[in-house]
N, C-alpha and C positions, 0 to 999 in steps of 0.2 A: 293681233291682226295689226296690220299697218299704220305705221300712222298718219290721220287725218281724213275727214269726216266724213261719216259711209253714211247714206241713206240711214239702210235697214242690212239684214242679213234674212237672203233666201232660201231654201229647199234646193237640191240640186240630186238628193239622193235618198230614200228610202230601202232600209234592208238590213242583216245583224249585222252584229259586232264587227264582224269579220268582214267582212263583204265593205260596209265602212271606212274600216281601216285599212284600202286597199282601197279605195277611189279618193281617200282624201289622202294618200300617195301621189297620185298620180295626177291630182291640180295639184300638189308640190311641186311636183317636176317642172308642171306645164307654169309653172311660174305663180299659179292661187294661190293665195289664203283660206285654209278650210281649218271649218271648227266641227266637232263632236259631239250632236244633240241626243240624247238617250231621255225618253218619254219616260221612266217608270222611275221608280223610288231607289228600286236596286240600283244605280248606276250609282248613287251619296250611298247605299251600303257594303258591296262588294261588284265592282267591275263584270265578273262572271257569273251574277246570280240570274241573272236576266242571258240566257244564252237561248236564243231564237227569239227573244222581240227583238221588235221593232228603231232604226236607231239614223236619225236623220246625219245629213253633213249637208253644210250651213257653207250658203260664200258672201263679200259684199254681194247686193245686189247686182253692183258698178259693174261684178265681173261674171252678171249669172250669167249672160250667152254666149260665151265662154268657157267659161266652166261647163254648161249641160251639151256640147261639144266635145268635149273630152271625155266625157264625162261614157256619151251616144257613140265615140267612136274605142275606145278603150276594154267597153260591155259586152260589145256588136257583135 
């Protein structure tokens, strides 16, 4: 994430691993730093073990409104 003081991370998308990777790329191209969070232990053992599981795309709270707008426009 960018250097600076940020309050917290917020979820802007939830879906499969490949969908989350695409959304993260879209956000990155729009200038928004994002990270992917997998809520299962399988992400630790293998990134491919959780096929079909839910993965979150998280951004800084300060960028939440813009990030959600980017996601809504690109996934509609």
